Z-matrix of the N, CA and C atoms (Angstrom, degrees):
N
C 1 1.455
C 2 1.509 1 109.66
N 3 1.310 2 115.03 1 157.05
C 4 1.458 3 119.76 2 -179.00
C 5 1.518 4 109.32 3 -91.57
N 6 1.310 5 116.50 4 153.36
C 7 1.457 6 120.53 5 178.73
C 8 1.519 7 109.51 6 -81.71
N 9 1.336 8 115.66 7 164.93
C 10 1.456 9 120.08 8 -178.70
C 11 1.523 10 111.84 9 -69.81
N 12 1.326 11 117.88 10 -16.23
C 13 1.458 12 120.29 11 -179.92
C 14 1.524 13 111.90 12 -97.27
N 15 1.338 14 116.78 13 18.36
C 16 1.458 15 119.29 14 -178.95
C 17 1.520 16 110.82 15 -70.91
N 18 1.304 17 114.97 16 153.82
C 19 1.461 18 120.82 17 179.18
C 20 1.513 19 108.80 18 -113.49
N 21 1.313 20 116.56 19 176.38
C 22 1.451 21 121.35 20 -179.60
C 23 1.520 22 112.28 21 -67.74
N 24 1.316 23 118.06 22 -14.39
C 25 1.459 24 120.85 23 179.73
C 26 1.523 25 112.53 24 -91.37
N 27 1.329 26 118.14 25 -2.35
C 28 1.460 27 120.25 26 179.94
C 29 1.529 28 110.04 27 -72.10
N 30 1.310 29 115.97 28 154.95
C 31 1.457 30 120.38 29 -179.51
C 32 1.519 31 109.94 30 -77.57
N 33 1.320 32 118.28 31 143.55
C 34 1.462 33 120.74 32 -179.88
C 35 1.523 34 110.64 33 -70.59
N 36 1.336 35 115.36 34 157.68
C 37 1.466 36 121.06 35 179.21
C 38 1.516 37 111.42 36 -67.82
N 39 1.302 38 117.19 37 -36.75
C 40 1.465 39 122.57 38 -176.39
C 41 1.519 40 109.04 39 -128.15
N 42 1.315 41 116.16 40 148.72
C 43 1.462 42 118.80 41 -179.33
C 44 1.520 43 112.41 42 -79.89
N 45 1.346 44 117.41 43 -23.44
C 46 1.467 45 121.06 44 176.97
C 47 1.530 46 109.47 45 -159.37
N 48 1.318 47 116.10 46 176.68
C 49 1.456 48 121.28 47 -176.86
C 50 1.516 49 112.64 48 -66.09
N 51 1.328 50 116.75 49 -38.75
C 52 1.462 51 120.46 50 -178.72
C 53 1.533 52 111.05 51 -63.62
N 54 1.320 53 116.67 52 -39.53
C 55 1.463 54 119.90 53 176.60
C 56 1.526 55 111.14 54 -62.73
N 57 1.310 56 116.94 55 -38.39
C 58 1.459 57 121.39 56 177.31
C 59 1.527 58 110.84 57 -64.02
N 60 1.329 59 116.80 58 -45.73
C 61 1.467 60 120.96 59 179.07
C 62 1.526 61 110.21 60 -60.93
N 63 1.321 62 117.53 61 -44.51
C 64 1.475 63 121.23 62 178.73
C 65 1.521 64 111.13 63 -60.63
N 66 1.324 65 116.76 64 -42.53
C 67 1.467 66 119.97 65 -178.83
C 68 1.525 67 111.13 66 -64.39
N 69 1.322 68 117.04 67 -42.37
C 70 1.461 69 120.18 68 179.08
C 71 1.521 70 110.20 69 -66.54
N 72 1.331 71 117.73 70 -43.61
C 73 1.460 72 120.34 71 178.17
C 74 1.522 73 111.52 72 -61.23
N 75 1.319 74 117.33 73 -38.91
C 76 1.459 75 121.55 74 -179.35
C 77 1.524 76 111.62 75 -68.29
N 78 1.325 77 116.59 76 -44.00
C 79 1.466 78 119.75 77 -175.01
C 80 1.521 79 113.87 78 -86.63
N 81 1.334 80 117.85 79 -34.40
C 82 1.457 81 120.38 80 -172.84
C 83 1.524 82 113.84 81 -120.76
N 84 1.323 83 117.94 82 -9.73
C 85 1.457 84 120.81 83 -179.96
C 86 1.517 85 112.73 84 78.81
N 87 1.326 86 114.46 85 -173.66
C 88 1.465 87 121.68 86 -177.21
C 89 1.524 88 112.04 87 -60.92
N 90 1.339 89 116.80 88 -41.28
C 91 1.468 90 119.25 89 -178.74
C 92 1.527 91 111.49 90 -67.47
N 93 1.307 92 117.69 91 -29.04
C 94 1.455 93 119.66 92 175.44
C 95 1.515 94 111.54 93 -66.41
N 96 1.336 95 115.30 94 -34.73
C 97 1.461 96 120.24 95 179.58
C 98 1.524 97 111.29 96 -75.34
N 99 1.314 98 116.47 97 -45.76
C 100 1.461 99 119.90 98 -175.01
C 101 1.524 100 114.15 99 -96.84
N 102 1.301 101 117.41 100 -28.45
C 103 1.458 102 120.71 101 -172.64
C 104 1.509 103 115.09 102 -69.19
N 105 1.313 104 116.97 103 -39.19
C 106 1.463 105 119.12 104 -175.83
C 107 1.518 106 113.02 105 -80.56
N 108 1.322 107 118.52 106 -29.84
C 109 1.449 108 120.20 107 -175.44
C 110 1.513 109 114.76 108 -106.82
N 111 1.330 110 116.81 109 -30.04
C 112 1.455 111 119.96 110 -174.52
C 113 1.528 112 112.55 111 -70.25
N 114 1.312 113 117.37 112 -48.94
C 115 1.473 114 119.23 113 -177.11
C 116 1.529 115 112.78 114 -63.06
N 117 1.323 116 119.81 115 -45.14
C 118 1.470 117 117.81 116 176.49
C 119 1.531 118 112.10 117 -60.55
N 120 1.326 119 116.67 118 -35.32
C 121 1.462 120 120.04 119 178.45
C 122 1.517 121 110.52 120 -66.61
N 123 1.322 122 116.97 121 -43.31
C 124 1.472 123 120.39 122 178.14
C 125 1.525 124 110.16 123 -61.51
N 126 1.332 125 117.05 124 -44.42
C 127 1.470 126 120.08 125 178.39
C 128 1.531 127 111.08 126 -63.76
N 129 1.304 128 117.95 127 -29.23
C 130 1.464 129 121.64 128 179.56
C 131 1.524 130 111.59 129 -74.79
N 132 1.330 131 117.56 130 -47.43
C 133 1.458 132 120.00 131 -170.32
C 134 1.524 133 114.29 132 -87.36
N 135 1.328 134 119.18 133 -22.25
C 136 1.465 135 120.31 134 -176.99
C 137 1.530 136 112.50 135 -60.16
N 138 1.332 137 119.91 136 -51.67
C 139 1.470 138 118.27 137 177.97
C 140 1.528 139 112.55 138 -62.64
N 141 1.326 140 116.76 139 -35.96
C 142 1.464 141 120.12 140 -178.91
C 143 1.520 142 111.45 141 -65.42
N 144 1.343 143 116.62 142 -48.20
C 145 1.462 144 118.94 143 179.11
C 146 1.517 145 111.57 144 -66.54
N 147 1.320 146 117.37 145 -36.64
C 148 1.464 147 120.04 146 176.34
C 149 1.514 148 111.38 147 -59.80
N 150 1.327 149 115.49 148 -47.05
C 151 1.464 150 119.88 149 178.89
C 152 1.527 151 110.60 150 -63.94
N 153 1.318 152 117.04 151 -41.20
C 154 1.463 153 121.20 152 -178.72
C 155 1.524 154 110.78 153 -58.62
N 156 1.339 155 117.48 154 -53.16
C 157 1.458 156 119.91 155 -174.42
C 158 1.523 157 112.70 156 -69.63
N 159 1.332 158 117.51 157 -36.66
C 160 1.471 159 119.83 158 177.16
C 161 1.525 160 109.93 159 -65.64
N 162 1.316 161 117.55 160 -48.28
C 163 1.461 162 120.79 161 -179.24
C 164 1.528 163 111.47 162 -64.33
N 165 1.326 164 117.20 163 -40.31
C 166 1.459 165 120.45 164 177.92
C 167 1.530 166 110.49 165 -59.68
N 168 1.323 167 117.10 166 -45.80
C 169 1.467 168 120.82 167 178.87
C 170 1.518 169 112.71 168 -62.53
N 171 1.330 170 115.93 169 -41.83
C 172 1.471 171 120.12 170 179.00
C 173 1.525 172 110.35 171 -64.99
N 174 1.329 173 116.90 172 -46.55
C 175 1.468 174 120.29 173 -178.80
C 176 1.522 175 111.46 174 -63.10
N 177 1.327 176 117.20 175 -42.02
C 178 1.465 177 119.91 176 -179.08
C 179 1.525 178 112.07 177 -66.05
N 180 1.323 179 117.00 178 -19.80
C 181 1.466 180 120.67 179 178.30
C 182 1.517 181 114.29 180 -87.83
N 183 1.317 182 118.18 181 -5.43
C 184 1.469 183 119.89 182 -178.52
C 185 1.523 184 110.82 183 -84.37
N 186 1.318 185 114.96 184 157.53
C 187 1.463 186 119.74 185 -178.93
C 188 1.535 187 111.70 186 -68.47
N 189 1.336 188 117.50 187 -31.67
C 190 1.450 189 120.03 188 178.99
C 191 1.523 190 111.02 189 -62.16
N 192 1.319 191 116.46 190 -44.31
C 193 1.455 192 119.29 191 -179.28
C 194 1.519 193 111.37 192 -73.16
N 195 1.317 194 117.99 193 -27.38
C 196 1.465 195 120.43 194 173.40
C 197 1.524 196 109.23 195 -66.58
N 198 1.326 197 116.55 196 -35.58
C 199 1.462 198 122.04 197 179.14
C 200 1.532 199 111.53 198 -66.18
N 201 1.336 200 117.46 199 -29.14
C 202 1.461 201 121.08 200 -179.72
C 203 1.524 202 113.09 201 -70.39
N 204 1.307 203 116.97 202 -16.13
C 205 1.460 204 120.97 203 177.53
C 206 1.511 205 113.08 204 65.26
N 207 1.333 206 116.18 205 -126.76
C 208 1.463 207 120.94 206 -176.10
C 209 1.525 208 113.19 207 -68.70
N 210 1.316 209 117.71 208 -18.24
C 211 1.463 210 121.22 209 177.44
C 212 1.527 211 112.57 210 -81.54
N 213 1.319 212 117.33 211 -12.61
C 214 1.465 213 121.17 212 -175.66
C 215 1.527 214 112.88 213 -55.65
N 216 1.340 215 120.34 214 -49.03
C 217 1.474 216 118.48 215 -179.81
C 218 1.533 217 113.01 216 -61.41
N 219 1.323 218 116.82 217 -37.02
C 220 1.458 219 120.76 218 179.26
C 221 1.520 220 111.06 219 -64.98
N 222 1.325 221 117.33 220 -49.43
C 223 1.460 222 121.43 221 -177.31
C 224 1.526 223 110.50 222 -69.27
N 225 1.337 224 117.26 223 -43.42
C 226 1.466 225 120.31 224 178.69
C 227 1.522 226 110.72 225 -63.12
N 228 1.323 227 117.49 226 -38.90
C 229 1.458 228 120.90 227 177.34
C 230 1.518 229 112.22 228 -65.79
N 231 1.321 230 116.59 229 -40.02
C 232 1.470 231 120.49 230 179.25
C 233 1.530 232 111.08 231 -66.72
N 234 1.319 233 116.73 232 -44.98
C 235 1.469 234 120.64 233 179.14
C 236 1.533 235 109.94 234 -64.87
N 237 1.321 236 116.34 235 -43.93
C 238 1.466 237 120.35 236 179.92
C 239 1.521 238 110.71 237 -64.55
N 240 1.327 239 116.42 238 -40.55
C 241 1.464 240 120.19 239 179.21
C 242 1.518 241 112.10 240 -63.30
N 243 1.320 242 116.82 241 -41.69
C 244 1.473 243 120.26 242 177.43
C 245 1.516 244 110.58 243 -64.46
N 246 1.312 245 116.50 244 -43.84
C 247 1.470 246 120.96 245 -178.75
C 248 1.527 247 112.00 246 -68.25
N 249 1.335 248 117.04 247 -28.98
C 250 1.466 249 119.38 248 -176.94
C 251 1.521 250 112.59 249 -70.14
N 252 1.333 251 118.14 250 -14.03
C 253 1.455 252 120.35 251 177.85
C 254 1.520 253 111.89 252 -86.81
N 255 1.322 254 118.37 253 -5.19
C 256 1.460 255 121.15 254 -179.97
C 257 1.527 256 111.91 255 -59.93
N 258 1.352 257 119.71 256 -46.28
C 259 1.475 258 117.81 257 -179.49
C 260 1.521 259 113.89 258 -70.75
N 261 1.318 260 117.00 259 -17.07
C 262 1.461 261 120.18 260 -178.35
C 263 1.495 262 107.88 261 -79.12
């Protein structure tokens, strides 16, 4: 690992991503690879995706979005996508 006083000219810990994955699997096992990063990611994206799909469905059911015709999925997706970042 690099020290906190490292500069941009310091050498990286790993030469590529695969080497990093191998090192974590070797030292910490599968749970070290998935346990520390996967659960926080799931907790982050679950409310966002839930909000996205619910809002998208609600918007697509309104008369305004029906009036937009073929643009409705694009606009509803954009609005839902923006709103889904609120809980993040």
